[in-house]
LOKOLLO-625480 format. One record per residue: residue in one letter; x, y, z of N, C-alpha, C in turn. Coordinates in Angstrom, 2 decimals, decimal comma. Layout:
N
> A_X_Y_Z_X_Y_Z_X_Y_Z .
...
//
This chain:
83
> X_-11,68_-16,79_30,82_-11,94_-15,77_29,93_-13,20_-16,13_29,29 .
> X_-14,10_-15,38_29,05_-15,22_-15,57_28,11_-15,11_-15,92_26,74 .
> X_-15,59_-16,64_26,41_-15,42_-16,91_24,57_-16,44_-16,13_24,02 .
> X_-16,28_-15,45_23,10_-17,66_-15,05_21,96_-17,49_-15,41_20,83 .
> X_-18,33_-15,28_20,01_-18,03_-15,64_18,35_-17,32_-14,47_17,96 .
> X_-16,37_-14,67_16,87_-15,66_-14,10_16,29_-16,41_-12,91_15,29 .
> X_-15,51_-11,59_15,40_-16,38_-10,59_14,79_-16,27_-10,81_13,21 .
> X_-16,95_-10,72_12,37_-16,98_-11,07_11,04_-16,71_-9,69_10,33 .
> X_-15,60_-9,80_9,33_-15,36_-8,56_8,71_-15,53_-8,63_7,22 .
> X_-16,33_-7,89_6,81_-16,99_-7,97_5,27_-16,01_-7,60_4,47 .
> X_-15,80_-8,34_3,58_-14,94_-7,96_2,55_-15,20_-7,56_1,05 .
> X_-14,88_-6,69_0,56_-15,71_-6,38_-0,83_-14,88_-6,58_-1,93 .
> X_-15,32_-6,77_-3,03_-14,21_-7,07_-4,35_-13,23_-5,87_-4,47 .
> X_-13,35_-4,66_-3,92_-12,23_-3,99_-3,85_-11,11_-4,31_-3,12 .
> X_-11,60_-4,92_-1,90_-10,52_-5,41_-0,82_-9,79_-6,45_-1,33 .
> X_-10,23_-7,28_-2,20_-9,68_-8,36_-2,58_-8,59_-7,83_-3,72 .
> X_-9,10_-6,90_-4,72_-8,50_-6,38_-5,69_-7,13_-5,70_-5,10 .
> X_-7,33_-5,06_-4,01_-6,04_-4,16_-3,26_-5,14_-5,31_-2,93 .
> X_-5,72_-6,66_-2,22_-4,68_-7,33_-2,02_-3,75_-8,01_-3,52 .
> X_-4,53_-8,38_-4,42_-4,20_-8,69_-5,51_-2,77_-7,55_-6,44 .
> X_-3,35_-6,68_-6,25_-2,53_-5,52_-6,62_-1,19_-5,26_-5,88 .
> X_-1,39_-5,65_-4,55_0,07_-5,54_-3,58_0,93_-6,58_-3,87 .
> X_0,16_-8,02_-4,15_0,82_-8,95_-4,31_1,74_-8,81_-5,67 .
> X_1,02_-8,49_-6,78_1,69_-8,13_-8,07_2,66_-7,20_-7,95 .
> X_2,38_-6,09_-7,24_3,51_-5,02_-7,20_4,81_-5,57_-6,48 .
> X_4,49_-6,60_-5,32_5,77_-7,28_-4,65_6,39_-8,06_-5,44 .
> X_5,49_-8,86_-6,28_6,26_-10,02_-7,36_7,04_-9,05_-8,22 .
> X_6,52_-7,82_-8,73_7,34_-7,42_-9,55_8,59_-6,31_-9,17 .
> X_8,78_-5,78_-7,89_9,55_-5,53_-6,90_10,72_-6,26_-6,76 .
> X_10,28_-7,55_-6,62_11,42_-8,61_-6,17_11,98_-9,08_-7,41 .
> X_11,22_-8,80_-8,78_11,85_-9,59_-9,85_13,06_-8,28_-10,46 .
> X_12,56_-7,18_-10,48_13,26_-6,05_-10,78_14,47_-5,91_-9,72 .
> X_14,56_-6,05_-8,44_15,47_-6,40_-7,68_16,84_-7,30_-8,17 .
> X_16,05_-9,00_-8,72_16,95_-9,70_-8,97_17,51_-9,78_-10,42 .
> X_16,91_-8,67_-10,85_17,48_-8,47_-12,41_18,50_-7,23_-12,12 .
> X_18,57_-6,89_-11,10_19,47_-5,52_-11,13_19,04_-4,15_-11,13 .
> X_17,51_-3,96_-11,41_17,02_-2,79_-11,96_16,17_-2,35_-10,71 .
> X_16,74_-1,21_-10,16_15,89_-0,57_-9,15_14,17_-0,27_-9,30 .
> X_13,44_-0,44_-8,74_11,82_0,29_-8,95_11,89_1,66_-9,54 .
> X_12,91_2,82_-8,69_12,81_3,85_-8,54_13,44_4,26_-10,18 .
> X_14,23_3,26_-10,75_15,23_3,51_-11,88_13,79_3,59_-13,33 .
> X_12,90_2,43_-12,96_11,84_1,90_-13,97_11,05_3,10_-13,75 .
> X_10,55_3,69_-12,77_9,71_4,63_-12,49_10,26_5,92_-13,21 .
> X_11,36_6,25_-13,21_12,01_7,51_-13,29_12,19_7,70_-14,89 .
> X_11,71_6,74_-15,77_11,72_6,95_-17,02_10,51_7,72_-17,77 .
> X_9,42_7,80_-16,68_8,21_8,40_-16,86_8,47_10,04_-17,18 .
> X_8,01_10,89_-18,03_8,09_12,27_-18,19_7,74_13,16_-16,89 .
> X_8,37_13,99_-16,53_7,80_14,91_-15,24_6,44_15,64_-15,58 .
> X_5,60_15,84_-14,73_4,48_16,42_-15,19_4,09_17,50_-13,99 .
> X_3,30_18,51_-14,22_3,36_19,48_-12,88_2,77_18,82_-11,71 .
> X_2,98_19,59_-10,67_2,46_18,84_-9,40_1,15_19,25_-9,15 .
> X_0,42_18,60_-9,01_-1,27_18,99_-8,19_-1,35_18,22_-7,19 .
> X_-1,39_19,17_-5,70_-1,59_18,53_-4,51_-2,76_17,72_-4,58 .
> X_-3,97_18,20_-5,05_-5,14_17,58_-4,64_-4,82_16,34_-5,40 .
> X_-4,73_16,13_-6,67_-4,82_15,02_-7,18_-3,46_13,87_-6,76 .
> X_-2,33_14,48_-6,01_-1,38_13,81_-5,49_-2,03_13,03_-4,08 .
> X_-2,61_13,80_-3,41_-3,64_13,23_-2,19_-4,46_12,40_-2,26 .
> X_-5,17_12,31_-3,89_-6,01_11,10_-4,01_-5,59_10,12_-4,53 .
> X_-4,43_10,23_-4,98_-3,40_8,89_-5,58_-3,18_8,45_-4,31 .
> X_-2,61_9,11_-3,15_-1,83_8,26_-2,03_-3,08_7,53_-1,59 .
> X_-4,37_8,24_-1,30_-5,41_7,65_-0,70_-5,79_6,34_-1,40 .
> X_-5,74_6,23_-2,72_-6,06_5,16_-3,48_-5,01_4,38_-3,19 .
> X_-4,11_4,48_-3,04_-2,75_3,44_-2,70_-2,66_3,02_-1,49 .
> X_-3,41_3,63_-0,58_-3,49_3,18_0,81_-4,55_1,90_1,21 .
> X_-3,79_1,06_1,89_-4,89_-0,27_2,13_-5,89_0,60_3,20 .
> X_-6,83_-0,54_3,48_-8,04_-0,01_4,28_-7,42_0,13_5,75 .
> X_-6,55_-0,82_6,48_-5,87_-0,67_7,70_-5,22_0,96_7,44 .
> X_-4,35_1,00_6,46_-3,71_2,55_6,64_-4,64_3,56_6,84 .
> X_-5,79_3,20_5,95_-6,83_4,68_6,06_-7,53_4,67_7,28 .
> X_-7,35_3,10_8,21_-7,96_3,60_9,52_-6,79_3,68_10,30 .
> X_-5,79_4,00_10,13_-4,60_4,28_11,14_-3,97_3,03_12,05 .
> X_-4,38_2,02_11,44_-3,73_1,17_12,22_-2,32_0,97_11,99 .
> X_-1,76_0,63_10,98_-0,42_0,42_10,39_0,33_1,67_10,82 .
> X_-0,38_2,60_10,52_0,61_4,21_10,85_0,80_4,36_11,91 .
> X_0,07_3,73_13,01_0,58_3,97_14,59_1,76_3,19_14,91 .
> X_1,83_2,03_14,11_2,87_1,03_14,37_4,16_1,11_13,66 .
> X_3,84_1,94_12,79_5,13_2,54_12,07_5,63_3,66_12,61 .
> X_4,77_4,57_13,00_5,08_5,63_14,08_6,16_5,44_15,17 .
> X_5,39_4,23_15,97_5,93_3,93_16,88_7,68_2,94_16,52 .
> X_7,64_2,45_15,65_8,97_1,95_15,08_10,01_3,12_14,66 .
> X_9,49_4,08_14,23_10,37_4,92_13,61_10,71_5,94_15,21 .
> X_10,09_5,99_16,03_10,51_6,42_17,08_11,59_5,97_17,99 .
> X_11,47_4,45_17,74_12,30_3,89_18,78_13,76_3,82_17,80 .
//
């Protein structure tokens, strides 16, 4: 097999912040699970607001990681759900 130099992947400050946010979210979920408070119950305390499709899509896109936006992990998830 022919060896080649590895492909460098540029990371921006936004990418680093996404990782930090994901780690903080994960820690908060595990802490809530240990305390017996589900994450949905904590989020349910917010008042209901009208649904705006465009804004919801924008929020979903902002919450997606770079891999999800590039469809890598979605393909794996779809395959796993199919089985």
